[in-house]
N, C-alpha and C positions, 0 to 999 in steps of 0.2 A: 503493499500499499503506499503511495507516494505522500510526503509531507505537506508538499503544496498542492492545493485544490485548483482545479481550471478557473482561467479568469471571468469575474462577473462583467456585467455590461460595461461599455466603454466609457472611460473617463477623460478629462483633460489631461494630455500628455506632453512631454518635453522630451526633445532629443539629447541625448547624452555621448558624447564620443571619448572614448579611453581605450586604453592599450592593456592588455592580459597576456599571461603566458599561454602558449600554444595549447598546453595541456588544460588550463582552466576553460579555453574556449571550446576545446573539444567536448571536455565534460559538460559544460553549458549546454550546447547545442544537443547532446545525447540525453540530458535531464529534460530539457523542452520536448523532446520527442516522447521522452517515456511519459510524460504527461499531458501529451497532446496539446501544448501550447507553444507560446513564441518565446524565444530567448529573453526579449525584454520583461516579459511578464514573469519569468523566473528570477532575473536579476531584481527586478522592482519587490517582489514578493520577501526575496532573500535579505534586502536591504531594511524592509520593514520587520523581519524577525529580528534582525539585528540591531535595530533601534530600540524595539520593544525590551528586548533582553538584557542589554547593557544598562543597568542601574546607574553607574557611574556617568556615563554619557548623558543619561536623563535628567540628573542632577546638574550636571554641567549646561546642557542646554535651557533649563529652567533659570539659570543665573544670568544668561546672556541676553541682552538687548533684542526686542521683538524683531528689529532691522535685520538680525542675523538670519531669518526665517525667510527673507524675502528673496526672488531669485535675483541673481548677479548676472548682468549682460556685459561687463566689462573685460570678460575673457583673461583676467588676471590670475586666475585659480588654475590648479592642475585639470580640472573638471571644466569643460566649457557647454552651457547649456544652450540651446536654439528653439527657440517657441516654432511650434509646427502651425502651419496656416490651416 
């Protein structure tokens, strides 16, 4: 039985471009196929799980100004987000 469930109905999404090791990409593709879903869904759900389970991160996040939760369009970070039309 899979840990992640198939995706619910569509929500507003952003595009995230990043680099991972070849082994991670291969396993990601395999897991997505295993649960009959997209690689994007697997990454999103895995990150949600990480954010929920990391108590120290949750405490840190609560201490941050609300502006940290706003999308960044400057491209200054390691991750660049691009809005989908």
